[in-house]
gemmi code that builds the backbone of each chain (N, CA, C; Angstrom):
import gemmi

chains = {
    "A": [
        ("UNK", (-13.385, 83.193, -71.230), (-14.698, 82.901, -71.878), (-15.738, 82.241, -71.272)),
        ("UNK", (-16.931, 82.671, -71.116), (-17.826, 82.197, -70.099), (-18.560, 81.111, -71.049)),
        ("UNK", (-19.168, 80.276, -70.388), (-19.790, 79.133, -71.143), (-20.978, 79.662, -72.269)),
        ("UNK", (-21.657, 80.734, -71.618), (-22.679, 81.515, -72.518), (-21.896, 81.849, -73.794)),
        ("UNK", (-20.881, 82.233, -73.993), (-20.310, 82.640, -74.953), (-19.396, 81.783, -75.841)),
        ("UNK", (-19.390, 80.340, -75.215), (-18.698, 79.361, -76.075), (-19.647, 79.040, -77.148)),
        ("UNK", (-18.649, 78.658, -78.152), (-19.446, 78.363, -79.575), (-19.266, 76.686, -79.551)),
        ("UNK", (-20.535, 76.306, -79.850), (-20.500, 74.745, -80.064), (-19.540, 74.442, -81.307)),
        ("UNK", (-18.593, 73.834, -81.189), (-17.624, 73.586, -82.184), (-17.777, 72.062, -82.404)),
        ("UNK", (-18.163, 71.580, -83.457), (-18.259, 70.251, -83.709), (-17.521, 69.880, -84.855)),
        ("UNK", (-16.352, 68.898, -84.737), (-15.336, 68.482, -85.485), (-14.012, 69.087, -85.209)),
        ("UNK", (-13.238, 68.274, -85.167), (-11.860, 68.545, -84.504), (-11.100, 69.468, -85.419)),
        ("UNK", (-11.439, 69.528, -87.017), (-10.762, 70.629, -87.770), (-11.460, 71.945, -87.563)),
        ("UNK", (-12.523, 71.964, -86.799), (-12.999, 73.391, -86.615), (-12.434, 73.933, -85.336)),
        ("UNK", (-11.716, 73.219, -84.674), (-11.366, 73.700, -83.127), (-10.630, 74.991, -83.403)),
        ("UNK", (-9.858, 75.169, -84.595), (-9.183, 76.317, -84.630), (-10.015, 77.591, -84.838)),
        ("UNK", (-11.358, 77.465, -85.251), (-12.117, 78.379, -85.510), (-12.838, 78.692, -84.284)),
        ("UNK", (-12.464, 78.413, -83.144), (-13.206, 78.497, -81.953), (-13.357, 80.151, -81.602)),
        ("UNK", (-14.596, 80.614, -81.451), (-14.711, 81.958, -81.215), (-16.006, 82.173, -80.448)),
        ("UNK", (-16.197, 83.333, -79.920), (-17.281, 83.882, -79.341), (-18.693, 83.721, -80.072)),
        ("UNK", (-19.695, 83.529, -79.487), (-21.046, 83.564, -79.999), (-21.826, 84.357, -78.995)),
        ("UNK", (-22.777, 85.166, -79.676), (-23.653, 86.213, -78.999), (-24.472, 85.081, -78.052)),
        ("UNK", (-24.732, 85.729, -76.800), (-25.572, 84.879, -75.917), (-26.665, 84.417, -76.464)),
        ("UNK", (-27.431, 85.424, -77.122), (-28.810, 85.246, -77.500), (-28.807, 83.766, -78.414)),
        ("UNK", (-27.763, 83.836, -79.468), (-27.644, 82.563, -80.210), (-27.407, 81.483, -79.352)),
        ("UNK", (-26.315, 81.428, -78.378), (-26.033, 80.561, -77.431), (-27.185, 79.746, -76.701)),
        ("UNK", (-28.077, 80.768, -76.287), (-29.361, 80.488, -75.396), (-30.353, 79.713, -76.341)),
        ("UNK", (-30.278, 79.935, -77.535), (-31.274, 79.314, -78.470), (-30.957, 77.941, -78.831)),
        ("UNK", (-29.770, 77.553, -78.521), (-29.373, 76.197, -79.089), (-30.203, 75.009, -78.643)),
        ("UNK", (-30.434, 74.183, -79.359), (-31.128, 73.060, -79.188), (-30.775, 71.898, -79.523)),
        ("UNK", (-30.784, 70.666, -78.591), (-30.197, 69.397, -78.922), (-31.399, 68.222, -78.597)),
        ("UNK", (-31.329, 67.200, -79.415), (-32.171, 66.071, -79.008), (-31.087, 64.690, -78.903)),
        ("UNK", (-31.580, 63.838, -78.055), (-30.954, 62.568, -77.852), (-32.105, 61.475, -78.150)),
        ("UNK", (-32.171, 60.859, -79.232), (-33.079, 59.997, -79.577), (-32.682, 58.356, -79.667)),
        ("UNK", (-33.504, 57.524, -79.064), (-33.254, 56.042, -79.255), (-34.239, 55.438, -80.102)),
        ("UNK", (-33.877, 54.964, -81.351), (-34.701, 54.294, -82.148), (-34.601, 52.839, -82.195)),
        ("UNK", (-35.684, 52.093, -81.884), (-35.546, 50.410, -82.251), (-36.051, 50.176, -83.632)),
        ("UNK", (-35.265, 49.622, -84.132), (-35.605, 49.051, -85.797), (-36.425, 47.890, -85.506)),
        ("UNK", (-37.269, 47.650, -86.641), (-37.703, 46.067, -86.830), (-36.676, 45.476, -86.779)),
        ("UNK", (-36.832, 43.977, -86.255), (-35.662, 43.042, -86.089), (-35.043, 43.011, -87.417)),
        ("UNK", (-33.716, 43.084, -87.557), (-32.930, 43.058, -88.741), (-32.816, 44.121, -89.747)),
        ("UNK", (-33.631, 45.251, -89.399), (-33.605, 46.353, -90.256), (-32.872, 47.513, -89.793)),
        ("UNK", (-32.023, 47.304, -88.931), (-31.283, 48.527, -88.313), (-30.491, 49.039, -89.391)),
        ("UNK", (-29.740, 48.458, -90.179), (-28.843, 49.002, -91.193), (-29.636, 49.890, -92.255)),
        ("UNK", (-30.858, 49.196, -92.667), (-31.589, 49.882, -93.671), (-32.374, 50.983, -93.120)),
        ("UNK", (-32.454, 51.086, -91.940), (-33.108, 52.212, -91.231), (-32.091, 53.394, -91.098)),
        ("UNK", (-30.820, 52.941, -90.738), (-29.786, 54.031, -90.596), (-29.472, 54.648, -91.805)),
        ("UNK", (-29.597, 53.708, -92.947), (-29.239, 54.293, -94.177), (-30.129, 55.481, -94.832)),
        ("UNK", (-31.670, 54.931, -94.488), (-32.596, 55.992, -94.714), (-32.415, 57.322, -94.069)),
        ("UNK", (-32.164, 57.292, -92.464), (-31.910, 58.449, -91.680), (-30.756, 59.247, -92.419)),
        ("UNK", (-29.564, 58.570, -92.778), (-28.302, 59.208, -93.125), (-28.587, 59.951, -94.383)),
        ("UNK", (-29.363, 59.202, -95.425), (-29.608, 60.004, -96.682), (-30.482, 61.162, -96.613)),
        ("UNK", (-31.393, 61.140, -95.724), (-32.151, 62.462, -95.545), (-31.902, 63.665, -94.883)),
        ("UNK", (-30.520, 63.582, -94.339), (-29.945, 64.396, -93.455), (-29.013, 65.223, -93.828)),
        ("UNK", (-28.626, 65.245, -94.979), (-27.370, 65.808, -95.598), (-27.281, 67.321, -95.554)),
        ("UNK", (-28.272, 68.080, -95.866), (-28.327, 69.464, -95.922), (-29.402, 70.066, -95.123)),
        ("UNK", (-29.375, 70.337, -93.954), (-30.235, 70.866, -93.100), (-30.015, 72.117, -92.376)),
        ("UNK", (-30.580, 73.282, -92.883), (-30.078, 74.435, -92.335), (-30.211, 74.710, -90.801)),
        ("UNK", (-29.205, 75.172, -90.075), (-29.098, 75.314, -88.692), (-28.802, 74.262, -87.872)),
        ("UNK", (-28.633, 72.884, -88.821), (-27.943, 71.631, -88.030), (-26.494, 71.719, -87.804)),
        ("UNK", (-26.016, 71.733, -86.545), (-24.605, 71.742, -86.266), (-23.952, 70.343, -86.326)),
        ("UNK", (-24.908, 69.379, -85.872), (-24.558, 68.231, -85.885), (-25.663, 67.215, -85.759)),
        ("UNK", (-25.407, 66.039, -86.489), (-26.470, 64.953, -86.511), (-25.681, 63.740, -86.692)),
        ("UNK", (-25.673, 63.024, -85.668), (-24.971, 61.569, -85.957), (-25.867, 60.402, -85.493)),
        ("UNK", (-25.674, 59.710, -86.486), (-26.548, 58.427, -86.307), (-25.433, 57.214, -85.856)),
        ("UNK", (-25.762, 56.318, -84.773), (-24.883, 55.497, -84.300), (-25.475, 54.177, -83.979)),
        ("UNK", (-24.870, 53.141, -84.042), (-25.486, 51.785, -83.582), (-25.228, 51.604, -82.196)),
        ("UNK", (-26.179, 51.125, -81.508), (-26.016, 50.524, -80.133), (-24.973, 49.343, -80.088)),
        ("UNK", (-23.993, 49.674, -79.241), (-23.114, 48.428, -79.054), (-23.621, 47.037, -78.600)),
        ("UNK", (-24.783, 47.144, -77.837), (-25.111, 45.966, -77.245), (-26.637, 45.445, -77.715)),
        ("UNK", (-27.193, 46.288, -78.257), (-28.540, 45.842, -78.791), (-28.497, 45.947, -80.397)),
        ("UNK", (-28.767, 44.757, -80.851), (-28.423, 44.762, -82.379), (-29.596, 45.597, -83.317)),
        ("UNK", (-30.690, 45.994, -82.703), (-31.739, 46.660, -83.381), (-31.894, 48.049, -82.868)),
        ("UNK", (-31.015, 48.502, -82.095), (-31.149, 50.021, -81.654), (-30.155, 50.904, -82.260)),
        ("UNK", (-30.559, 52.127, -82.561), (-29.942, 53.165, -83.048), (-29.962, 54.313, -82.041)),
        ("UNK", (-28.927, 55.075, -82.074), (-29.012, 56.393, -81.412), (-28.890, 57.619, -82.425)),
        ("UNK", (-29.598, 58.620, -82.347), (-29.469, 59.770, -82.878), (-29.187, 60.922, -82.046)),
        ("UNK", (-28.051, 61.569, -82.310), (-27.789, 62.770, -81.613), (-27.841, 64.101, -82.301)),
        ("UNK", (-28.487, 65.238, -81.916), (-28.576, 66.261, -82.887), (-28.342, 67.539, -82.067)),
        ("UNK", (-27.533, 68.374, -82.740), (-27.386, 69.920, -82.319), (-27.824, 70.925, -83.335)),
        ("UNK", (-28.770, 71.813, -82.873), (-29.397, 72.666, -83.741), (-28.906, 74.076, -83.325)),
        ("UNK", (-29.019, 75.250, -84.060), (-28.826, 76.474, -83.751), (-30.031, 77.086, -82.936)),
        ("UNK", (-31.181, 76.343, -83.284), (-32.163, 76.693, -82.468), (-33.462, 75.547, -82.686)),
        ("UNK", (-34.484, 75.490, -82.010), (-35.573, 74.806, -82.003), (-36.323, 74.893, -83.272)),
        ("UNK", (-36.628, 76.176, -83.688), (-37.066, 76.476, -84.826), (-36.488, 75.768, -86.148)),
        ("UNK", (-35.028, 75.783, -86.074), (-34.426, 75.070, -87.182), (-34.650, 73.651, -87.327)),
        ("UNK", (-34.806, 73.051, -86.313), (-35.296, 71.578, -86.000), (-36.632, 71.335, -86.461)),
        ("UNK", (-37.488, 72.324, -86.117), (-38.853, 72.150, -86.601), (-39.011, 72.267, -88.064)),
        ("UNK", (-38.156, 73.370, -88.420), (-38.250, 73.632, -90.111), (-37.859, 72.478, -90.967)),
        ("UNK", (-36.778, 71.800, -90.388), (-36.219, 70.744, -91.167), (-37.020, 69.493, -91.286)),
        ("UNK", (-38.039, 69.353, -90.468), (-39.141, 68.316, -90.659), (-39.945, 68.404, -91.946)),
        ("UNK", (-39.951, 69.769, -92.523), (-40.820, 70.167, -93.627), (-39.840, 70.070, -94.894)),
        ("UNK", (-38.642, 69.664, -94.801), (-37.768, 69.627, -96.056), (-37.937, 68.497, -96.694)),
        ("UNK", (-38.012, 68.530, -97.995), (-38.476, 67.375, -98.841), (-37.675, 66.165, -98.612)),
        ("UNK", (-36.289, 66.106, -98.411), (-35.506, 65.027, -98.346), (-35.694, 64.367, -96.830)),
        ("UNK", (-36.057, 65.251, -95.821), (-36.316, 64.814, -94.705), (-37.659, 64.018, -94.617)),
        ("UNK", (-38.661, 64.622, -95.221), (-39.870, 63.993, -95.496), (-39.651, 62.699, -96.039)),
        ("UNK", (-38.999, 62.581, -97.201), (-38.882, 61.179, -97.886), (-38.239, 60.250, -97.062)),
        ("UNK", (-37.155, 60.644, -96.065), (-36.451, 59.860, -95.086), (-37.387, 59.163, -94.332)),
        ("UNK", (-38.183, 60.340, -93.675), (-39.229, 59.657, -92.789), (-39.952, 58.549, -93.401)),
        ("UNK", (-40.625, 58.976, -94.613), (-41.569, 58.105, -95.272), (-40.681, 56.597, -95.493)),
        ("UNK", (-39.680, 56.740, -95.832), (-38.866, 55.573, -96.035), (-38.428, 54.705, -94.798)),
        ("UNK", (-38.287, 55.382, -93.413), (-37.961, 54.823, -92.396), (-39.043, 54.138, -91.533)),
        ("UNK", (-40.195, 55.034, -91.501), (-41.201, 54.792, -90.843), (-41.519, 53.302, -90.629)),
        ("UNK", (-41.774, 52.533, -91.694), (-42.094, 51.063, -91.695), (-41.077, 50.316, -91.007)),
        ("UNK", (-39.810, 50.806, -90.949), (-38.690, 50.103, -90.361), (-38.473, 50.204, -88.851)),
        ("UNK", (-39.364, 51.105, -88.381), (-39.129, 51.436, -86.825), (-40.205, 50.645, -85.917)),
        ("UNK", (-39.505, 50.138, -85.058), (-40.532, 49.555, -83.931), (-40.842, 50.558, -82.841)),
        ("UNK", (-39.830, 51.319, -82.656), (-40.273, 52.281, -81.590), (-39.163, 53.447, -81.466)),
        ("UNK", (-39.742, 54.515, -81.046), (-38.764, 55.675, -80.841), (-38.956, 56.667, -79.430)),
        ("UNK", (-37.857, 56.743, -79.041), (-37.941, 57.511, -77.461), (-37.007, 58.591, -77.617)),
        ("UNK", (-37.669, 59.822, -77.090), (-36.682, 60.999, -77.033), (-36.220, 60.772, -75.624)),
        ("UNK", (-34.830, 60.557, -75.612), (-34.405, 60.175, -74.270), (-34.085, 61.552, -73.483)),
        ("UNK", (-33.779, 62.644, -74.305), (-33.322, 64.025, -73.550), (-33.731, 65.008, -74.849)),
        ("UNK", (-34.200, 66.062, -74.310), (-34.054, 67.477, -75.125), (-33.091, 68.240, -74.275)),
        ("UNK", (-32.236, 68.861, -75.163), (-30.965, 69.574, -74.264), (-30.651, 70.944, -74.968)),
        ("UNK", (-29.936, 71.669, -74.185), (-29.388, 73.028, -74.726), (-27.837, 72.745, -74.715)),
        ("UNK", (-27.396, 72.358, -75.895), (-25.850, 72.308, -75.980), (-25.106, 73.480, -75.639)),
        ("UNK", (-24.243, 73.545, -74.712), (-23.476, 74.623, -74.287), (-21.877, 74.722, -74.660)),
        ("UNK", (-21.327, 73.469, -74.892), (-19.895, 73.507, -75.329), (-19.649, 72.330, -75.986)),
        ("UNK", (-18.537, 72.418, -76.728), (-18.228, 71.336, -77.403), (-17.049, 71.515, -78.636)),
        ("UNK", (-16.481, 70.277, -78.997), (-15.519, 70.372, -79.926), (-16.010, 69.455, -81.022)),
    ],
    "B": [
        ("UNK", (-22.847, 54.861, -102.084), (-21.743, 54.800, -100.818), (-22.436, 53.986, -99.601)),
        ("UNK", (-21.921, 52.976, -99.405), (-22.358, 52.092, -98.330), (-22.277, 52.881, -96.963)),
        ("UNK", (-22.884, 52.356, -96.050), (-22.897, 53.226, -94.829), (-21.396, 52.723, -94.130)),
        ("UNK", (-20.969, 51.709, -94.477), (-19.500, 51.230, -93.879), (-18.627, 52.406, -94.412)),
        ("UNK", (-18.848, 52.928, -95.543), (-17.636, 53.765, -96.158), (-18.176, 55.077, -95.992)),
        ("UNK", (-19.278, 55.428, -95.200), (-19.644, 56.869, -94.965), (-18.759, 57.376, -93.968)),
        ("UNK", (-18.310, 58.619, -94.122), (-17.391, 59.203, -93.201), (-18.266, 59.925, -92.168)),
        ("UNK", (-17.901, 59.854, -90.844), (-18.551, 60.426, -89.789), (-18.157, 62.033, -89.955)),
        ("UNK", (-19.014, 62.940, -90.377), (-18.675, 64.135, -90.514), (-19.457, 65.240, -89.626)),
        ("UNK", (-18.643, 65.758, -88.880), (-19.422, 66.459, -87.753), (-19.236, 67.963, -88.033)),
        ("UNK", (-20.184, 68.610, -88.073), (-19.965, 70.046, -88.440), (-20.231, 70.644, -89.694)),
        ("UNK", (-21.198, 71.422, -89.862), (-21.628, 71.840, -91.183), (-20.443, 72.288, -92.231)),
        ("UNK", (-19.556, 72.844, -91.495), (-18.404, 73.502, -92.774), (-17.664, 72.253, -93.179)),
        ("UNK", (-17.785, 71.218, -92.417), (-16.972, 69.980, -92.964), (-17.755, 69.162, -93.941)),
        ("UNK", (-19.081, 69.498, -94.091), (-19.742, 68.930, -95.139), (-19.313, 68.561, -96.560)),
        ("UNK", (-18.714, 69.618, -96.824), (-18.170, 69.755, -98.335), (-16.963, 68.601, -98.283)),
        ("UNK", (-16.410, 68.284, -97.356), (-15.345, 67.367, -97.456), (-15.757, 65.920, -97.174)),
        ("UNK", (-17.054, 65.652, -97.506), (-17.476, 64.256, -97.297), (-16.660, 63.286, -98.367)),
        ("UNK", (-16.117, 62.285, -97.707), (-15.422, 61.373, -98.607), (-15.665, 59.981, -98.032)),
        ("UNK", (-15.017, 59.037, -98.666), (-15.052, 57.714, -98.186), (-14.051, 57.402, -97.114)),
        ("UNK", (-14.356, 56.474, -96.251), (-13.426, 56.190, -95.106), (-13.225, 54.582, -95.350)),
        ("UNK", (-12.084, 54.157, -95.005), (-11.738, 52.773, -95.228), (-12.778, 51.932, -94.254)),
        ("UNK", (-13.057, 50.953, -94.620), (-14.076, 50.130, -93.777), (-13.505, 49.767, -92.415)),
        ("UNK", (-12.110, 49.465, -92.416), (-11.410, 49.128, -91.089), (-11.443, 50.570, -90.006)),
        ("UNK", (-11.366, 51.523, -90.472), (-11.563, 52.700, -89.703), (-13.155, 52.832, -89.320)),
        ("UNK", (-14.013, 52.721, -90.270), (-15.292, 52.945, -89.856), (-15.803, 51.851, -88.767)),
        ("UNK", (-15.365, 50.811, -88.914), (-15.628, 49.680, -88.008), (-15.058, 49.998, -86.532)),
        ("UNK", (-13.901, 50.908, -86.504), (-13.279, 51.025, -85.232), (-13.858, 52.214, -84.571)),
        ("UNK", (-14.742, 53.004, -84.945), (-15.417, 54.251, -84.418), (-16.098, 53.751, -83.210)),
        ("UNK", (-15.990, 54.851, -82.186), (-16.639, 54.641, -80.861), (-17.218, 55.947, -80.418)),
        ("UNK", (-18.436, 55.469, -79.921), (-19.329, 56.746, -79.282), (-19.871, 56.425, -77.895)),
        ("UNK", (-19.921, 57.413, -77.041), (-20.521, 57.398, -75.796), (-21.518, 58.345, -75.788)),
        ("UNK", (-22.664, 58.019, -74.851), (-23.622, 58.956, -74.637), (-23.858, 58.805, -72.984)),
        ("UNK", (-23.425, 59.816, -72.417), (-23.327, 59.929, -70.867), (-24.341, 60.732, -70.175)),
        ("UNK", (-24.991, 60.533, -69.132), (-25.702, 61.387, -68.416), (-25.038, 61.545, -67.038)),
        ("UNK", (-24.764, 62.741, -66.789), (-24.056, 63.338, -65.580), (-24.993, 64.240, -64.719)),
        ("UNK", (-25.248, 63.660, -63.578), (-26.001, 64.473, -62.409), (-24.964, 65.300, -61.605)),
        ("UNK", (-25.170, 66.691, -61.737), (-24.171, 67.457, -60.864), (-24.839, 67.499, -59.451)),
        ("UNK", (-24.010, 67.858, -58.538), (-24.421, 68.279, -57.210), (-25.433, 69.324, -57.429)),
        ("UNK", (-26.361, 69.465, -56.320), (-27.596, 70.389, -56.686), (-26.778, 72.041, -56.732)),
        ("UNK", (-27.221, 72.618, -57.874), (-26.740, 73.738, -58.445), (-25.256, 74.015, -58.712)),
        ("UNK", (-24.765, 72.863, -59.116), (-23.337, 72.975, -59.476), (-23.133, 72.690, -60.978)),
        ("UNK", (-24.226, 72.604, -61.645), (-24.229, 71.910, -63.245), (-23.267, 73.041, -64.013)),
        ("UNK", (-23.487, 74.466, -63.959), (-22.750, 75.277, -64.654), (-21.262, 75.122, -64.467)),
        ("UNK", (-20.950, 75.139, -63.162), (-19.534, 74.925, -62.724), (-18.821, 73.360, -63.393)),
        ("UNK", (-19.767, 72.320, -63.362), (-19.390, 71.240, -63.777), (-19.097, 71.229, -65.179)),
        ("UNK", (-20.043, 71.791, -65.991), (-19.951, 71.923, -67.456), (-18.933, 72.788, -67.843)),
        ("UNK", (-18.454, 73.794, -67.122), (-17.304, 74.478, -67.457), (-16.075, 73.711, -67.341)),
        ("UNK", (-15.993, 72.914, -66.372), (-14.580, 71.929, -66.054), (-14.529, 70.980, -67.166)),
        ("UNK", (-15.781, 70.461, -67.505), (-15.669, 69.454, -68.606), (-15.118, 70.091, -69.848)),
        ("UNK", (-15.744, 71.321, -70.116), (-15.571, 72.114, -71.414), (-13.922, 72.379, -71.602)),
        ("UNK", (-13.484, 72.829, -70.447), (-12.206, 73.316, -70.383), (-11.272, 72.196, -70.651)),
        ("UNK", (-11.566, 71.047, -70.173), (-10.482, 69.801, -70.192), (-10.343, 69.133, -71.593)),
        ("UNK", (-11.534, 69.449, -72.313), (-11.538, 68.486, -73.624), (-11.230, 69.275, -75.085)),
        ("UNK", (-10.545, 70.331, -74.904), (-10.368, 71.215, -76.025), (-9.316, 70.390, -77.251)),
        ("UNK", (-8.269, 69.633, -76.614), (-7.496, 68.961, -77.886), (-7.143, 67.537, -77.238)),
        ("UNK", (-8.304, 66.793, -77.965), (-7.858, 65.247, -77.686), (-7.785, 64.581, -79.039)),
        ("UNK", (-6.738, 64.076, -79.302), (-6.426, 63.066, -80.424), (-7.350, 62.014, -80.711)),
        ("UNK", (-8.096, 62.001, -81.956), (-8.787, 60.795, -82.264), (-10.463, 61.258, -81.937)),
        ("UNK", (-10.517, 62.566, -81.163), (-12.100, 62.972, -80.833), (-12.602, 63.473, -81.991)),
        ("UNK", (-13.735, 63.046, -82.600), (-14.273, 63.635, -83.744), (-15.352, 64.765, -83.215)),
        ("UNK", (-15.978, 64.438, -82.147), (-16.876, 65.188, -81.525), (-17.141, 65.031, -79.925)),
        ("UNK", (-17.265, 66.204, -79.381), (-17.310, 66.072, -77.830), (-18.415, 67.319, -77.597)),
        ("UNK", (-19.690, 66.891, -77.128), (-20.687, 68.002, -76.820), (-21.118, 67.743, -75.643)),
        ("UNK", (-21.123, 68.993, -74.883), (-21.816, 69.059, -73.567), (-23.120, 69.847, -73.575)),
        ("UNK", (-24.021, 69.191, -72.974), (-25.617, 69.995, -73.188), (-26.219, 69.735, -71.796)),
        ("UNK", (-26.933, 70.890, -71.588), (-27.841, 70.728, -70.249), (-29.148, 70.254, -70.694)),
        ("UNK", (-29.436, 69.296, -69.757), (-30.929, 68.722, -69.917), (-32.080, 69.721, -69.914)),
        ("UNK", (-32.881, 69.767, -70.607), (-33.824, 70.896, -70.748), (-34.816, 70.912, -69.664)),
        ("UNK", (-34.947, 69.656, -69.016), (-36.099, 69.542, -68.063), (-35.503, 69.340, -66.482)),
        ("UNK", (-34.161, 68.753, -66.444), (-33.691, 68.589, -65.071), (-32.533, 69.573, -64.868)),
        ("UNK", (-32.705, 70.479, -63.905), (-31.754, 71.699, -63.629), (-30.177, 71.187, -63.235)),
        ("UNK", (-30.148, 69.825, -63.008), (-28.977, 69.528, -62.384), (-28.220, 68.560, -63.418)),
        ("UNK", (-28.883, 67.972, -64.381), (-28.359, 67.181, -65.488), (-27.627, 67.749, -66.616)),
        ("UNK", (-26.606, 66.984, -66.944), (-25.774, 67.230, -68.009), (-25.833, 66.152, -68.899)),
        ("UNK", (-25.596, 65.978, -70.206), (-25.472, 65.091, -71.225), (-24.240, 65.398, -71.940)),
        ("UNK", (-23.535, 64.387, -72.011), (-22.206, 64.431, -72.853), (-22.218, 63.453, -73.830)),
        ("UNK", (-21.983, 63.769, -75.181), (-22.109, 62.863, -76.285), (-20.698, 62.988, -76.981)),
        ("UNK", (-20.221, 61.721, -77.251), (-18.735, 61.712, -77.738), (-18.649, 60.575, -78.872)),
        ("UNK", (-18.017, 61.279, -79.897), (-17.399, 60.417, -81.096), (-15.926, 60.300, -81.332)),
        ("UNK", (-15.430, 59.046, -81.239), (-14.086, 59.015, -81.392), (-13.674, 57.906, -82.559)),
        ("UNK", (-12.519, 58.249, -83.104), (-12.245, 57.249, -84.169), (-11.870, 55.797, -83.853)),
        ("UNK", (-11.672, 55.602, -82.515), (-11.475, 54.278, -81.861), (-11.667, 54.381, -80.362)),
        ("UNK", (-11.883, 53.242, -79.816), (-12.263, 53.027, -78.501), (-10.684, 53.452, -77.810)),
        ("UNK", (-9.623, 53.110, -78.483), (-8.264, 53.409, -77.955), (-7.976, 54.696, -77.709)),
        ("UNK", (-8.393, 55.651, -78.851), (-8.257, 57.079, -78.491), (-9.104, 57.623, -77.482)),
        ("UNK", (-9.974, 57.091, -77.296), (-10.912, 57.573, -75.884), (-9.969, 57.152, -74.427)),
        ("UNK", (-9.823, 55.978, -74.628), (-9.065, 55.518, -73.456), (-7.705, 56.375, -73.156)),
        ("UNK", (-7.036, 56.542, -74.344), (-5.731, 57.426, -74.351), (-6.040, 58.793, -73.594)),
        ("UNK", (-7.232, 59.265, -74.065), (-7.576, 60.685, -73.678), (-7.590, 60.661, -72.243)),
        ("UNK", (-7.880, 59.766, -71.583), (-8.233, 59.647, -70.043), (-6.819, 60.057, -69.385)),
        ("UNK", (-5.818, 59.960, -70.012), (-4.334, 60.011, -69.543), (-3.917, 61.374, -69.945)),
        ("UNK", (-4.449, 62.268, -70.822), (-4.142, 63.453, -71.010), (-4.116, 64.494, -69.745)),
        ("UNK", (-3.100, 65.176, -69.621), (-3.014, 66.100, -68.554), (-4.278, 67.016, -68.285)),
        ("UNK", (-4.670, 67.476, -69.419), (-5.760, 68.485, -69.206), (-7.258, 67.856, -68.882)),
        ("UNK", (-7.325, 66.538, -69.342), (-8.384, 65.636, -69.097), (-8.365, 65.210, -67.506)),
        ("UNK", (-7.216, 64.850, -67.258), (-6.986, 64.459, -65.762), (-7.354, 65.759, -64.939)),
        ("UNK", (-6.842, 66.835, -65.174), (-7.205, 68.015, -64.341), (-8.563, 68.275, -64.462)),
        ("UNK", (-9.419, 68.083, -65.626), (-10.591, 68.275, -65.505), (-11.570, 67.384, -64.727)),
        ("UNK", (-11.186, 66.149, -64.689), (-11.707, 64.931, -63.955), (-11.571, 65.344, -62.493)),
        ("UNK", (-10.464, 65.738, -62.093), (-10.115, 66.333, -60.647), (-10.948, 67.283, -60.301)),
        ("UNK", (-11.153, 68.309, -61.009), (-11.983, 69.572, -60.828), (-13.401, 69.121, -60.745)),
        ("UNK", (-13.803, 68.290, -61.713), (-15.314, 67.926, -61.816), (-15.823, 66.797, -60.769)),
        ("UNK", (-14.896, 65.999, -60.347), (-15.321, 65.000, -59.684), (-16.158, 65.497, -58.402)),
        ("UNK", (-15.722, 66.263, -57.498), (-16.547, 66.712, -56.498), (-17.764, 67.363, -56.658)),
        ("UNK", (-18.099, 67.764, -58.120), (-19.201, 68.520, -58.401), (-20.316, 67.446, -58.918)),
        ("UNK", (-19.856, 66.148, -58.996), (-20.797, 65.082, -59.567), (-21.445, 64.321, -58.523)),
        ("UNK", (-22.805, 64.163, -58.839), (-23.615, 63.388, -57.908), (-23.879, 62.043, -58.467)),
        ("UNK", (-23.825, 61.988, -59.790), (-23.905, 60.612, -60.326), (-23.686, 60.509, -61.808)),
        ("UNK", (-23.312, 59.435, -62.361), (-22.789, 59.138, -63.796), (-23.359, 57.957, -64.247)),
        ("UNK", (-23.914, 57.951, -65.504), (-24.355, 56.848, -66.046), (-24.205, 56.899, -67.561)),
        ("UNK", (-23.526, 55.632, -67.923), (-23.342, 55.723, -69.630), (-24.664, 54.982, -70.049)),
        ("UNK", (-25.142, 55.940, -70.703), (-26.455, 55.489, -71.178), (-26.501, 54.664, -72.533)),
        ("UNK", (-25.432, 55.087, -73.205), (-25.111, 53.915, -74.279), (-23.806, 54.036, -74.861)),
        ("UNK", (-23.205, 52.927, -75.388), (-21.838, 52.806, -75.831), (-22.441, 52.374, -77.410)),
        ("UNK", (-21.691, 53.165, -78.380), (-22.307, 53.086, -79.682), (-21.087, 52.934, -80.677)),
        ("UNK", (-21.558, 52.625, -81.947), (-20.593, 52.815, -83.105), (-21.166, 53.703, -84.045)),
        ("UNK", (-20.791, 54.918, -84.066), (-21.131, 56.137, -84.881), (-20.856, 55.506, -86.473)),
        ("UNK", (-21.997, 55.580, -87.118), (-21.863, 55.094, -88.517), (-22.288, 56.231, -89.540)),
        ("UNK", (-22.737, 57.278, -89.350), (-22.891, 58.389, -90.276), (-23.401, 59.803, -89.718)),
        ("UNK", (-23.173, 60.633, -90.182), (-23.542, 61.957, -89.519), (-23.106, 63.140, -90.427)),
        ("UNK", (-23.436, 64.368, -89.819), (-22.922, 65.477, -90.459), (-22.389, 66.314, -89.475)),
    ],
}
model = gemmi.Model(1)
for chain_id, residues in chains.items():
    chain = gemmi.Chain(chain_id)
    for i, (resn, *xyz) in enumerate(residues, 1):
        res = gemmi.Residue()
        res.name, res.seqid = resn, gemmi.SeqId(i, " ")
        for name, pos in zip(("N", "CA", "C"), xyz):
            atom = gemmi.Atom()
            atom.name, atom.element = name, gemmi.Element(name[0])
            atom.pos, atom.b_iso = gemmi.Position(*pos), 0.0
            res.add_atom(atom)
        chain.add_residue(res)
    model.add_chain(chain)
structure = gemmi.Structure()
structure.add_model(model)
structure.setup_entities()
């Protein structure tokens, strides 16, 4: 199985479903690694807002919110999408817009650390 | 549902299984965001070695290998584990040791960009 045809499988329970993915779909996959600095003391509140808003997003294969282990105000958001178009479309979903509105005043800074093409995973 | 009790759910098909997770387990979760620079022209080969070695790792909730969109030699590896102990134990698995042995000569540099505590996700 070539990397081009590997399916991005996220979640141990899905490992058994591993299968081929058309090359066109594999090539379109889109990932983001973002670092968000919360206003001092607001990280938990910001994480909650992000988590609430991202429950049902078409084309989203993975969306993980994680606390930085060494900086008390930093969150990491790692995303895997079936395409960049799905990611862009998600920004127009009502619950995502609500989450952004709720989260914005809690954010001190945001950096996109990397834009990626996810090629394999479990 | 508090963030402490949110289950890290990775993979859209698992979303329906969303449920509470004991706080002790949630607190133990462990994440890594790593940036790996391959030797020039060796990224695909390195990615294949990494992907091969990480199929069955107890306690691994997510392991995604992604190509950097702007640097042709850079890979990103993002990992979510149920505990740091599971991550450490994985390094002793035969297929992981084989992947490391295969990948090592292809690696020009490795940086752990962040160690995290994943708190929510889909």
